[in-house]
C-alpha positions in Angstrom: 14.7 -7.8 -19.8 13.5 -5.3 -17.2 12.6 -7.0 -13.9 10.0 -4.8 -12.2 8.6 -6.0 -9.0 4.8 -6.3 -8.8 2.7 -4.3 -6.4 1.7 -7.1 -4.1 5.0 -8.9 -3.9 6.4 -5.5 -2.7 3.6 -4.3 -0.6 3.4 -7.3 1.7 6.8 -6.4 3.1 5.4 -3.1 4.0 1.7 -3.6 4.7 1.1 -7.2 5.6 3.5 -6.9 8.5 0.5 -8.3 9.8 -2.2 -10.5 11.2 -2.2 -11.8 14.6 -4.5 -13.4 17.2 -4.5 -13.9 20.9 -6.1 -16.0 23.5 -8.1 -12.8 24.3 -11.1 -12.1 22.1 -10.1 -9.5 19.6 -13.3 -9.5 17.5 -14.0 -6.1 18.9 -14.4 -4.2 15.6 -16.4 -1.3 16.9 -15.5 1.8 14.9 -13.9 4.5 17.1 -11.9 7.6 16.5 -9.5 6.5 19.2 -6.0 6.7 20.4 -3.5 4.2 21.9 0.2 3.9 22.8 2.9 1.4 22.4 6.2 1.4 24.3 9.0 -1.1 24.0 12.6 -2.1 24.2 14.8 -3.6 21.5 17.6 -5.7 22.9 20.6 -6.4 20.5 23.2 -9.2 20.9 26.2 -8.4 23.0 28.8 -6.3 21.2 26.5 -5.0 18.5 26.1 -1.2 18.1 22.9 -0.1 19.7 22.8 3.3 18.0 20.4 4.1 15.1 17.9 1.3 15.9 14.8 2.2 13.9 11.4 0.7 14.8 8.8 0.7 12.0 5.2 0.3 13.1 2.3 -0.1 10.6 -1.2 0.7 11.9 -4.5 -0.2 10.3 -6.8 2.7 9.4 -9.7 0.9 7.6 -12.1 3.8 7.8 -9.9 6.6 6.4 -8.6 3.9 4.0 -4.9 3.4 4.5 -2.2 1.6 6.6 -0.2 4.3 8.4 3.5 3.7 9.0 5.6 5.3 11.7 9.3 5.2 12.0 10.7 5.7 15.5 14.3 6.0 16.5 15.0 4.0 19.6 17.4 5.6 22.2 20.7 4.1 23.1 19.2 1.7 25.6 16.8 0.5 22.8 13.7 2.1 24.3 11.0 3.6 22.1 7.4 5.0 22.4 4.7 5.9 20.1 1.2 7.6 20.6 -1.0 7.0 17.6 -4.5 7.2 16.3 -6.9 4.1 15.9 -10.0 3.6 14.0 -11.4 0.5 15.7 -11.7 -0.5 19.3 -9.0 -3.2 18.7 -6.4 -2.9 16.1 -3.4 -5.0 14.8 0.0 -3.5 14.4 2.9 -4.8 12.3 6.3 -4.1 13.9 9.8 -4.7 12.6 13.2 -3.0 13.1 16.2 -2.3 10.9 18.1 -5.1 12.8 16.1 -7.5 10.6 13.4 -5.9 8.5 12.3 -9.4 7.3 11.1 -10.4 10.7 7.8 -8.8 11.5 5.7 -9.2 14.7 2.0 -8.7 15.0 0.8 -6.9 18.1 -2.7 -6.1 19.5 -3.6 -2.6 20.5 -6.7 -1.6 22.4 -8.3 1.9 22.3 -7.2 4.0 25.3 -4.8 1.4 26.5 -1.0 1.0 26.4 0.9 -1.9 24.9 4.5 -2.8 25.8 6.8 -5.1 24.0 10.4 -6.2 24.6 12.2 -7.8 21.6 15.5 -9.6 22.0 17.5 -10.6 18.9 20.2 -13.4 18.8 23.5 -13.2 16.9 21.8 -14.4 13.7 19.5 -11.4 14.0 16.5 -13.7 14.6 14.1 -13.3 17.5 15.6 -14.6 20.6 12.8 -13.7 22.9 9.5 -11.6 22.6 7.5 -10.5 25.6 4.3 -8.4 25.1 1.8 -6.9 27.6 -1.2 -7.6 27.3 -0.1 -11.1 26.6 -0.6 -12.7 23.2 -0.1 -16.0 21.6 3.5 -16.0 20.5 3.1 -18.3 17.6 0.4 -16.1 16.0 2.5 -13.0 16.8 5.8 -14.3 15.4 4.6 -16.6 12.5 2.0 -14.6 10.7 4.4 -12.9 8.2 6.4 -16.0 7.7 3.2 -17.9 6.7 2.0 -15.1 4.5 5.3 -14.9 2.7 5.4 -18.7 2.2 1.9 -18.6 0.7 2.7 -15.8 -1.6 6.1 -17.1 -2.7 5.0 -20.7 -3.2 5.1 -21.9 -6.7 3.8 -25.4 -7.3 5.8 -27.6 -9.7 4.4 -27.4 -13.2 4.5 -30.2 -15.7 7.8 -30.0 -17.7 8.4 -26.6 -15.9 5.9 -24.9 -18.2 4.7 -21.5 -17.0 0.8 -21.7 -16.4 -1.2 -20.1 -19.1 -4.4 -18.3 -18.3 -4.5 -15.6 -20.9 -6.2 -18.0 -23.4 -8.7 -19.4 -21.0 -12.3 -18.1 -20.4 -13.1 -15.7 -17.6 -15.0 -18.5 -15.8 -11.9 -20.8 -15.9 -9.7 -17.9 -14.7 -12.0 -17.2 -11.8 -12.2 -20.8 -10.9 -8.4 -20.9 -10.8 -8.2 -17.9 -8.5 -10.8 -19.4 -6.1 -9.1 -22.8 -6.1 -5.7 -21.2 -5.5 -7.0 -19.6 -2.3 -8.4 -22.8 -1.1 -5.3 -24.8 -1.9 -2.9 -22.3 -0.2 -5.0 -22.2 3.0 -5.3 -26.0 3.1 -1.5 -26.3 2.7 -0.3 -23.6 5.0 -3.0 -22.7 7.5 -5.9 -24.9 7.9 -4.1 -27.9 9.5 -1.6 -25.9 11.6 -2.9 -26.5 15.1 -0.5 -23.9 16.6 -2.4 -21.0 15.0 -5.5 -19.8 16.8 -8.9 -20.0 15.1 -9.1 -16.3 15.1 -5.8 -16.0 13.2 -6.9 -18.6 10.7 -9.9 -16.5 9.9 -7.8 -13.3 9.5 -5.2 -14.9 7.3 -7.9 -16.5 5.1 -9.5 -13.1 4.6 -6.2 -11.2 4.1 -4.8 -13.7 1.6 -8.0 -13.7 -0.4 -8.0 -9.9 -0.5 -4.4 -10.0 -1.5 -4.8 -12.4 -4.3 -7.9 -10.9 -5.9 -6.7 -7.3 -5.5 -3.4 -8.0 -7.1 -4.4 -10.5 -9.8 -8.1 -10.6 -10.4 -9.5 -7.1 -10.3 -7.5 -5.7 -13.3 -8.3 -8.5 -15.6 -6.7 -7.0 -18.7 -3.4 -6.2 -16.9 -3.3 -9.7 -15.5 -3.8 -11.3 -18.9 -1.1 -9.2 -20.5 1.3 -10.0 -17.6 0.5 -13.7 -17.9 1.0 -13.6 -21.7 4.4 -12.0 -21.4 5.6 -14.5 -18.7 4.2 -17.5 -20.4 5.4 -16.7 -24.0 8.4 -14.4 -23.3 6.9 -12.2 -26.0 7.5 -8.6 -25.0 6.0 -7.1 -28.2 2.8 -9.0 -29.0 -0.5 -8.7 -27.2 -3.0 -11.5 -26.5 -6.6 -11.3 -27.6 -8.2 -10.3 -24.3 -11.8 -10.9 -23.6 -14.0 -8.0 -22.8 -15.5 -8.1 -19.3 -18.5 -6.4 -17.8 -19.7 -5.9 -14.4 -20.9 -9.5 -14.1 -17.3 -10.5 -14.0 -17.1 -9.3 -10.4 -19.7 -11.8 -9.2 -16.8 -13.4 -7.2 -17.4 -10.6 -4.6 -20.3 -12.5 -3.3 -17.9 -15.1 -1.9 -16.3 -12.5 0.3 -19.1 -11.8 2.7 -17.9 -8.2 3.0 -20.3 -7.3 5.8 -18.1 -9.4 8.1 -16.5 -6.9 10.5 -13.3 -9.0 10.7 -12.2 -7.4 7.5 -11.5 -4.3 9.4 -8.6 -6.2 11.0 -7.0 -7.1 7.7 -4.1 -5.1 6.2 -5.1 -5.5 2.6 -8.7 -4.2 3.1 -7.8 -0.5 2.2 -6.2 -1.6 -1.1 -9.1 -3.9 -1.8 -11.6 -1.0 -1.2 -9.6 1.4 -3.4 -9.6 -1.3 -6.1 -13.4 -1.4 -6.0 -13.7 2.4 -6.0 -11.3 2.9 -8.8 -12.2 0.0 -11.1 -13.3 1.4 -14.5 -15.5 -1.6 -15.4 -17.5 -1.4 -12.2 -17.7 2.4 -12.7 -18.6 3.5 -9.2 -19.2 7.2 -9.2 -16.8 9.6 -7.4 -18.5 10.8 -4.3 -17.5 14.4 -4.9 -20.1 16.7 -3.4 -23.0 14.2 -3.8 -25.1 13.7 -0.7 -24.3 10.4 0.9 -27.7 8.7 0.6 -27.8 9.5 -3.1 -24.3 8.3 -3.7 -25.0 5.1 -1.8 -28.2 4.5 -3.9 -26.2 4.7 -7.1 -23.4 2.4 -5.7 -25.9 -0.2 -4.4 -27.6 -0.3 -7.9 -24.2 -1.5 -9.2 -22.8 -3.5 -6.3 -25.8 -5.1 -4.5 -26.2 -8.1 -6.7 -22.4 -8.6 -7.0 -21.7 -8.6 -3.2 -24.9 -10.3 -2.3 -26.5 -7.7 0.0 -27.9 -4.2 -0.3 -27.6 -3.1 3.4 -25.1 -3.4 6.2 -22.0 -1.7 7.6 -20.0 -2.4 4.5 -21.6 0.4 2.6 -20.9 3.1 5.2 -17.3 2.0 5.3 -17.2 2.2 1.5 -18.6 5.7 1.6 -15.9 6.7 4.1 -13.3 5.1 1.9 -14.7 7.2 -1.1 -13.8 10.3 0.7 -10.3 8.9 1.4 -9.6 8.9 -2.3 -9.7 12.6 -2.2 -8.0 13.0 1.2 -5.2 10.5 0.6 -4.8 10.2 -3.2 -5.2 13.8 -4.0 -4.2 15.4 -0.6 -7.2 17.6 -1.1 -9.1 18.8 2.0 -12.9 18.3 2.2 -15.0 21.1 0.9 -17.6 22.9 3.1 -20.4 21.0 1.2 -18.7 17.7 1.8 -18.3 18.4 5.5 -22.0 19.3 5.7 -23.0 16.0 4.0 -20.7 14.0 6.4 -22.1 15.7 9.5 -25.6 15.4 8.3 -25.3 11.6 7.5 -23.1 10.4 10.4 -24.0 13.2 12.9 -21.4 13.2 15.6 -20.6 9.5 15.0 -17.2 7.9 15.0 -16.9 7.7 11.2 -17.5 11.5 10.9 -14.9 12.1 13.7 -12.3 10.0 11.9 -12.9 11.7 8.5 -12.7 15.2 10.1 -9.5 14.2 12.0 -8.0 13.0 8.8 -9.1 16.2 7.1 -7.2 18.3 9.6 -4.0 16.3 8.8 -4.6 16.9 5.0 -5.1 20.6 5.5 -1.6 20.8 6.9 -0.1 18.6 4.1 -1.9 20.7 1.5 -0.1 23.8 2.7 3.3 22.4 1.5 2.1 20.6 -1.6 3.5 22.1 -4.8 1.2 22.5 -8.0 1.1 19.5 -10.3 2.6 20.1 -13.8 2.2 17.4 -16.5 4.9 17.4 -19.3 4.5 15.6 -22.6 7.7 14.1 -24.2 6.1 11.2 -25.9 7.6 12.2 -29.3 11.2 12.4 -27.8 13.5 9.6 -28.8 14.3 7.0 -26.0 18.0 8.0 -25.9 17.1 11.8 -25.5 14.6 11.5 -22.7 16.8 12.1 -19.7 18.7 14.8 -21.5 15.5 16.6 -22.5 14.1 16.4 -18.9 17.2 17.6 -17.1 17.9 20.4 -19.5 14.5 21.9 -18.8 15.5 22.7 -15.2 18.7 24.6 -15.6 20.6 25.7 -12.5 18.4 23.6 -10.3 19.1 20.4 -8.4 16.9 17.7 -10.1 15.6 14.7 -8.1 13.9 12.1 -10.3 11.7 9.4 -9.0 10.8 6.4 -11.2 7.5 5.0 -9.9 4.2 3.4 -10.8 0.6 3.6 -9.6 0.7 -0.2 -8.7 4.0 0.0 -6.8 3.1 0.2 -3.0 6.8 1.0 -1.9 6.8 3.8 -4.4 3.6 5.3 -3.0 4.8 4.8 0.6 8.0 6.5 0.0 6.2 9.5 -1.5 4.0 9.6 1.6 6.9 9.5 3.9 8.7 12.2 2.0 5.9 14.7 1.9 6.8 16.9 4.8 10.6 16.8 4.0 9.8 17.6 0.4 8.0 20.7 1.6 11.2 21.9 3.2 12.7 22.5 -0.3 9.7 24.3 -1.6 11.4 27.7 -2.0 14.8 26.3 -2.8 16.5 25.5 -6.2 15.3 22.0 -6.3 12.8 20.4 -8.6 11.1 17.0 -8.0 10.4 15.0 -11.2 8.3 11.8 -11.3 8.4 9.4 -14.2 6.1 6.5 -14.9 5.0 4.5 -18.0 2.0 2.8 -19.6 1.9 0.1 -16.9 0.2 2.8 -14.8 -3.4 3.2 -16.0 -3.6 6.8 -17.3 -6.8 7.7 -15.5 -5.5 6.4 -12.2 -2.1 8.2 -12.8 -3.9 11.5 -13.4 -5.7 11.0 -10.1 -2.7 10.2 -8.0 -0.4 12.8 -9.3 -2.8 15.5 -8.0 -1.8 14.4 -4.5 1.9 14.2 -5.3 2.4 17.6 -6.9 5.6 18.8 -8.8 6.7 17.7 -12.3 5.3 14.6 -14.0 6.0 12.6 -17.2 4.1 9.7 -18.7 6.7 7.8 -20.7 6.0 5.4 -23.4 7.0 1.8 -22.7 10.0 2.1 -25.0 11.3 5.2 -23.3 10.8 3.5 -19.9 12.7 0.4 -20.9 15.5 2.4 -22.3 15.7 4.4 -19.0 15.7 1.4 -16.9 18.3 -0.4 -19.0 20.5 2.7 -19.4 20.8 3.2 -15.6 20.8 -0.4 -14.7 17.6 -0.4 -12.7 15.9 -3.7 -12.1 13.0 -2.5 -9.9 11.2 0.6 -8.6 11.1 2.9 -6.8 14.5 4.0 -8.3 16.0 7.5 -8.2 18.4 9.8 -10.0 19.9 13.0 -8.5 21.5 15.7 -10.7 23.3 18.7 -9.6 22.7 22.3 -10.8 25.0 21.8 -13.7 23.0 18.8 -15.0 25.6 16.2 -13.9 24.4 12.9 -12.5 25.5 12.7 -8.9 23.8 9.6 -7.6 21.4 6.8 -8.7 19.9 4.2 -6.3 17.0 1.8 -5.9 14.7 1.7 -2.9 13.9 4.8 -0.8 16.7 5.2 1.8 14.7 7.4 4.2 13.9 11.1 4.6 17.1 12.1 6.3 19.4 10.5 3.7 17.6 12.1 0.8 17.4 15.4 2.5 21.2 15.3 3.1 21.9 14.3 -0.5 20.0 17.3 -1.9 21.3 19.7 0.8 24.9 18.9 -0.3 24.1 19.9 -3.8 22.6 23.2 -2.6 25.6 24.3 -0.7 
């Protein structure tokens, strides 16, 4: 059967390149539209090629609601440098290189200050030595990703090897299981590890809880269907799923979301988007509503569930509500929205952050192509690809198989935006395929920010496509030349330069 990697198993490799703590107090969570800089040197083992060392740095942007990734090419001496925006006085960065992308370091950055790091690898491509200024506790810095991966990958032995069933349990039982899982993982992997700082223990507890609930609890129906398929191996039938209402989300009270430490967790933006987009909660889109009125309607829904009706969390949620438009739709703020932001936050830091992000979106919007939705739901499975490719005669066709829940898919699209704009007036068409695993309403929202040609396949069409091309995970890609001949197929985004060269070759 098709093996499709779930969002959070994938996204941790990209976004939870994460949490750290130091002997210095890093509880400085003051919101600020700041900037910082990181410099460093990557030292490879003797005899290894030092060309084409890529450093990937992930930066937390909790106010504009995303984790921003930068890819920097080090010079032949292994030196690199990056100036970047910050949204809190102190921020955590995740850093890895293409020497070993599975080994991630967590680095502290402070507003208006510079951080320097030297990373030496041994012959096994493991860390030989890491030195960072300002100094940090190395265990926190080097082990955070290792522990997070262990917690996520851990599978307790089940009696007789039976896959655990939750689809036939009550919602109360399911929520108890989720809560117990968090406690058990923390007790097993973090709580008794005396080498971690107390600060890191707090961060990892928050990040793992956000991760588990965002990935497995928020979308109750999707989780029950997934559990049914895995537990029964029945790919056709559907379980009887209990209907939930807003009271289901009473677990939010356990999170204490006014705690500012959440701004230092990498899963917080995804968690916020899950709240804003959840159809059962039904929070209104902020649109051109004035912020006090929007907050009043939000608090009427959330206050009892989160356990408070005031505090910084609500302002952050309002800022994140604007980010749905800025990031998901790549749609600049309207004049009315800018008026509301300036009136509510005055010249405060949240307003500065949103306006700074808006300027970036204005530039991206200039190269975004219109969104076109195509319906081929009645086309037989074996004719899907033929139907799609034949529509774009005499054009190079680049096809992206993706899903709304697939973090690497979305990250690849984000990386490719500017490069994609380079082909705007050329004989190239970009086609995006997804299926019913992507909630239709969320899909309709996200494609507005992607642009180009979109198809929402039936599950049968999707499975045929995946099987036919031998794909086991997404994102996966197909490249056809102007004569409709398949030139290349591959899984995982190889980078802007590689894809650009692939397409350019077909245009020559």
